[in-house]
C-alpha positions as CSV (number, residue, x, y, z in Angstrom):
1,G,38.4,74.8,-1.3
2,E,37.4,74.9,2.5
3,V,34.2,72.6,1.6
4,A,36.5,70.3,-0.2
5,A,39.2,70.2,2.5
6,C,36.3,69.6,5.2
7,E,34.9,66.6,3.3
8,E,38.2,65.1,2.7
9,K,38.7,65.3,6.6
10,A,35.0,63.9,7.0
11,K,36.0,61.1,4.5
12,A,39.1,60.6,6.3
13,N,37.6,60.3,9.6
14,L,35.0,58.3,8.7
15,E,37.4,55.8,7.1
16,A,39.4,56.1,10.1
17,Q,36.3,55.1,12.5
18,I,35.4,52.3,10.2
19,A,38.8,51.0,10.4
20,R,38.5,50.9,14.1
21,L,35.1,49.3,14.5
22,N,36.5,46.7,11.8
23,E,39.3,46.1,14.1
24,K,37.2,46.0,17.6
25,H,34.6,44.1,15.6
26,G,37.2,41.3,14.4
27,A,38.6,41.1,17.8
28,A,35.2,41.0,19.8
29,K,33.8,38.4,17.2
30,K,37.2,36.5,17.9
31,T,36.8,36.7,21.6
32,A,33.2,35.7,21.4
33,M,33.6,32.6,19.3
34,L,36.6,31.5,22.0
35,E,34.2,32.0,24.8
36,F,31.4,30.0,22.8
37,E,34.1,27.0,22.3
38,K,35.3,27.2,25.9
39,F,31.4,27.3,27.1
40,K,30.7,24.2,24.7
41,K,33.7,22.4,26.0
42,A,32.6,23.1,29.5
43,V,29.5,21.9,28.9
44,T,30.6,18.5,27.2
45,A,32.8,18.0,30.3
46,R,29.8,18.4,32.5
47,E,28.0,15.9,30.5
48,A,30.9,13.4,30.2
49,R,31.1,13.6,34.2
50,M,27.3,13.3,34.6
51,K,27.4,10.0,32.4
52,A,30.3,8.8,34.6
53,D,28.4,9.6,37.8
54,Y,25.3,7.8,36.4
55,D,27.2,4.9,35.2
56,Q,28.9,4.6,38.6
57,K,25.6,4.7,40.4
58,E,24.1,2.1,37.9
59,G,26.7,-0.2,38.9
60,T,26.3,0.3,42.4
61,M,22.4,-0.5,42.2
62,R,23.4,-3.6,40.3
63,D,25.9,-4.7,42.9
64,N,23.4,-4.1,45.4
65,L,20.6,-6.3,43.7
66,K,23.3,-8.9,43.1
67,S,24.1,-9.0,46.9
68,T,20.0,-9.1,47.7
69,K,19.7,-12.0,45.5
70,A,22.2,-14.0,46.8
71,Q,20.8,-13.3,50.6
72,T,17.6,-14.3,49.4
73,Q,19.1,-17.4,48.0
74,T,20.7,-17.8,51.2
75,T,17.5,-17.3,53.4
76,L,15.9,-19.7,50.9
77,R,18.3,-22.4,51.5
78,Q,18.1,-21.9,55.4
79,L,14.2,-22.5,55.4
80,S,14.5,-25.5,53.4
81,D,17.1,-26.9,55.8
82,A,14.8,-26.0,58.7
83,V,11.8,-27.5,56.7
84,A,14.2,-30.6,56.3
85,R,14.9,-30.6,60.3
86,L,11.4,-30.3,61.2
87,K,10.3,-33.0,58.6
88,A,13.4,-35.5,60.2
89,K,12.1,-34.7,63.8
90,G,8.3,-35.6,62.8
91,K,9.6,-38.7,61.3
92,E,11.6,-40.0,64.5
93,A,8.9,-38.9,67.0
94,Q,6.6,-41.3,64.3
95,E,8.9,-43.9,64.2
96,A,9.1,-43.9,68.4
97,A,5.6,-43.9,68.5
98,S,5.0,-46.9,65.9
99,A,7.6,-48.7,68.5
100,K,5.7,-47.8,71.5
101,I,2.9,-49.3,70.0
102,K,4.4,-52.5,68.8
103,A,5.7,-52.8,72.1
104,L,2.7,-52.4,73.9
105,E,1.0,-54.9,71.4
106,S,3.5,-57.5,72.4
107,Q,3.0,-56.8,75.8
108,R,-1.0,-57.2,75.9
109,E,-0.3,-60.5,73.7
110,K,1.8,-61.7,76.8
111,D,-0.6,-60.6,79.2
112,G,-3.3,-62.8,78.0
113,A,-6.7,-62.2,77.6
114,E,-7.4,-60.8,81.1
115,A,-5.4,-57.4,80.4
116,N,-6.9,-57.2,76.7
117,V,-9.7,-54.5,77.5
118,S,-7.1,-52.5,79.3
119,H,-4.1,-52.9,77.1
120,A,-6.6,-52.0,74.0
121,Q,-7.6,-49.0,76.1
122,A,-4.3,-47.6,76.9
123,L,-3.0,-48.4,73.0
124,E,-5.5,-46.4,71.9
125,G,-5.1,-43.7,74.2
126,L,-1.5,-43.6,73.5
127,R,-2.3,-44.0,69.7
128,L,-4.6,-40.7,70.0
129,K,-2.3,-39.2,72.2
130,M,0.8,-39.7,69.8
131,K,-1.4,-38.6,66.6
132,G,-2.8,-35.5,68.3
133,E,1.3,-34.3,69.1
134,L,2.2,-35.4,65.7
135,D,-0.6,-33.2,64.2
136,D,0.5,-30.3,66.3
137,L,4.1,-30.9,65.0
138,L,3.4,-30.9,61.5
139,S,0.8,-27.9,62.0
140,R,3.5,-25.7,63.7
141,V,6.1,-26.7,61.1
142,G,3.7,-25.4,58.2
143,E,2.8,-22.4,60.3
144,E,6.7,-21.5,60.7
145,K,7.3,-22.5,57.3
146,A,4.6,-20.3,56.0
147,A,5.4,-17.4,58.2
148,L,9.2,-17.5,57.1
149,R,8.2,-17.6,53.7
150,A,5.9,-14.6,54.0
151,E,8.3,-12.6,55.8
152,L,11.1,-13.2,53.3
153,E,8.7,-12.5,50.3
154,A,7.9,-9.1,51.8
155,A,11.2,-8.1,52.7
156,N,12.8,-9.2,49.3
157,Q,9.6,-7.2,47.4
158,L,10.1,-4.0,49.7
159,S,13.8,-3.9,49.1
160,L,13.4,-4.3,45.5
161,Q,10.7,-1.7,45.5
162,T,12.5,0.9,47.3
163,Q,15.9,0.5,45.2
164,V,13.6,0.7,41.9
165,L,12.1,3.4,42.9
166,E,15.2,5.4,44.0
167,S,17.1,4.8,40.7
168,D,14.1,5.9,38.8
169,R,14.1,9.1,40.7
170,E,17.8,9.6,40.3
171,M,17.5,8.6,36.7
172,E,15.1,11.2,36.1
173,K,16.9,13.8,38.0
174,I,20.0,13.3,35.9
175,R,17.9,13.5,32.5
176,E,16.3,16.5,33.5
177,A,19.5,18.2,34.4
178,M,21.4,16.9,31.2
179,L,18.2,18.3,29.0
180,N,18.5,21.6,31.0
181,E,22.1,21.7,29.9
182,A,21.5,21.0,26.4
183,N,18.7,23.1,26.0
184,A,20.8,26.3,27.7
185,A,23.5,25.6,25.2
186,Q,21.5,25.5,22.5
187,K,19.9,28.8,23.5
188,A,23.1,30.3,24.1
189,R,24.6,29.4,20.9
190,D,21.6,30.1,19.0
191,G,21.6,33.7,20.8
192,S,25.4,34.3,19.9
193,L,25.0,33.4,16.0
194,A,21.9,35.5,15.8
195,E,23.5,38.7,17.5
196,L,26.5,38.3,15.3
197,A,24.9,37.7,12.5
198,R,22.8,41.0,13.3
199,V,25.8,43.2,14.3
200,T,27.5,42.0,10.9
201,E,24.6,42.9,8.9
202,E,24.6,46.3,10.6
203,R,28.2,46.7,9.6
204,E,27.6,45.9,6.3
205,S,24.7,48.2,6.3
206,A,26.8,51.6,7.6
207,R,29.6,50.2,4.9
208,N,27.3,50.8,2.2
209,A,26.1,54.2,3.7
210,K,29.5,55.0,3.6
211,T,29.9,54.3,0.2
212,S,26.7,56.2,-1.2
213,A,28.0,59.1,1.1
214,E,31.4,58.9,-1.0
215,S,29.6,58.9,-4.0
216,L,26.9,61.7,-3.1
217,V,30.4,63.7,-2.0
218,K,32.1,63.2,-5.3
219,E,28.9,64.0,-7.4
220,R,28.4,67.4,-5.7
221,N,32.3,68.0,-5.9
222,A,31.9,67.3,-9.5
223,A,28.6,69.5,-9.8
224,I,30.4,72.6,-7.9
225,D,33.8,72.3,-9.9
226,K,31.7,72.3,-13.2
227,L,29.7,75.5,-11.9
228,K,32.9,77.2,-11.2
229,G,34.0,76.5,-14.6
230,E,31.0,77.9,-16.3
231,M,31.3,80.8,-14.0
232,A,35.3,81.5,-14.9
233,V,34.2,80.9,-18.7
234,L,31.4,83.4,-18.4
235,K,33.7,86.0,-16.4
236,K,36.4,85.5,-19.3
237,D,33.9,86.4,-22.0
238,M,32.6,89.2,-20.3
239,N,36.0,90.4,-20.0
240,S,37.2,90.1,-23.7
241,S,34.6,92.0,-25.2
242,E,33.7,95.1,-23.8
243,C,30.6,95.4,-26.0
244,A,29.1,92.2,-25.4
245,R,29.2,93.3,-22.0
246,D,27.5,96.1,-22.0
247,N,24.8,94.4,-24.2
248,D,24.5,91.4,-22.1
249,L,25.0,92.7,-18.7
250,S,21.4,92.2,-17.4
251,T,21.5,88.7,-18.9
252,A,25.1,87.6,-17.4
253,R,24.0,89.1,-14.1
254,G,20.7,87.1,-14.2
255,T,23.1,84.0,-15.2
256,I,25.5,84.5,-12.5
257,S,23.0,84.9,-10.0
258,E,21.4,81.4,-11.1
259,L,24.7,79.9,-11.2
260,E,25.3,81.4,-7.7
261,K,22.3,79.9,-6.3
262,K,23.0,76.5,-8.1
263,L,26.5,76.8,-6.2
264,A,24.9,77.2,-2.9
265,S,22.8,74.6,-3.5
266,A,25.3,72.2,-4.4
267,L,27.2,73.3,-1.1
268,A,24.3,72.9,0.9
269,E,23.9,69.0,-0.4
270,A,27.6,68.6,0.4
271,E,27.1,69.7,4.0
272,K,24.5,67.7,4.0
273,G,26.4,64.5,3.1
274,R,29.0,65.7,5.4
275,R,26.6,65.6,8.1
276,E,25.1,62.3,7.0
277,A,28.9,61.2,6.9
278,S,29.2,62.2,10.6
279,G,26.2,60.5,11.3
280,L,27.4,57.1,10.5
281,G,30.0,57.3,13.1
282,D,27.6,58.1,15.7
283,E,25.3,54.9,14.0
284,L,29.0,52.7,14.3
285,Q,29.1,53.7,17.8
286,K,26.0,52.9,18.6
287,I,26.6,49.5,16.8
288,Q,29.7,49.3,19.2
289,G,27.6,49.6,22.2
290,E,25.2,47.1,21.3
291,Y,27.9,44.6,20.8
292,K,29.4,45.3,24.4
293,A,25.8,44.9,25.8
294,F,25.5,41.7,23.9
295,Q,28.8,40.7,25.3
296,R,28.1,41.3,28.9
297,R,24.6,39.5,28.5
298,T,26.1,36.6,27.3
299,T,28.6,36.5,30.2
300,E,26.1,37.0,32.3
301,E,23.8,34.1,31.2
302,A,26.9,31.9,31.1
303,M,27.6,33.0,34.7
304,K,23.7,32.2,35.8
305,R,23.5,28.4,33.9
306,D,27.1,27.7,35.7
307,S,25.1,28.6,39.4
308,Q,22.4,26.5,38.4
309,L,24.2,24.0,37.9
310,V,25.9,24.2,41.0
311,E,22.6,24.2,43.1
312,V,21.4,21.0,41.0
313,R,24.6,19.3,42.1
314,K,24.4,20.5,45.7
315,K,20.6,19.1,45.8
316,K,22.0,15.4,44.6
317,K,24.9,15.3,47.1
318,G,22.3,16.4,49.6
319,Q,20.0,13.6,48.5
């Protein structure tokens, strides 16, 4: 009777522990899934914000490129106007020189043959002088035009190269940040699913062990009841027949001793089953501790990833 009571009590305690574990495991699993969904939404929101920032920066860069292009076109128009003005001045100087030459030729004809030599010399000197001035003017115009064009090309090339390099660096940083966030989210998700699968498997193993322990306890109880029945029948037969008892006393004692040994063995097996059932409670507590440790690790990893994201954003703002 005491063994059966102990077994029933152990069974009830084990069932209560498993029920509490199931309840805690269900609540913990629900909390973990909610936390994972919350983390996934946060990652999605961060990716959306990063994409919006990238789109905004890309738009700003395009506006800057358009502004630079407009400034380049304006500078080219100004250069073209300056060249046109220089050409106009050169043309005016040439026309003035031609007019002076014609005037000198007319004067030479009027002055007569005596002044032909001096007029010719003066005319040639003036022609050469005007030609030199015109050549100098055209040379300066060409040099200024080449210098303006080189300066404009260098400024445009440097500005475009600088903007392209800055844009490439910024896009690479954004891409690396988004890739790191995606990898971290995937690792966290895989780790959570693997840990949940492991805990679920251990819980199922504990349940199977409980079922096996219950079956073993039932078998031991049945064997004990059978032995008790055989002993009762044997004692009854011994009491009903004095003669048989005298003749078979030695045999009966041996049988009773054997049955008592079997009963002791069955009781020992039952006690072993009770200890195994008690050990399941310890195993369940161990599983609970491991699951709590998994929750702590998940929370710490999420906080670490958030801290890293804050550092990345600070570095971007500092740049």
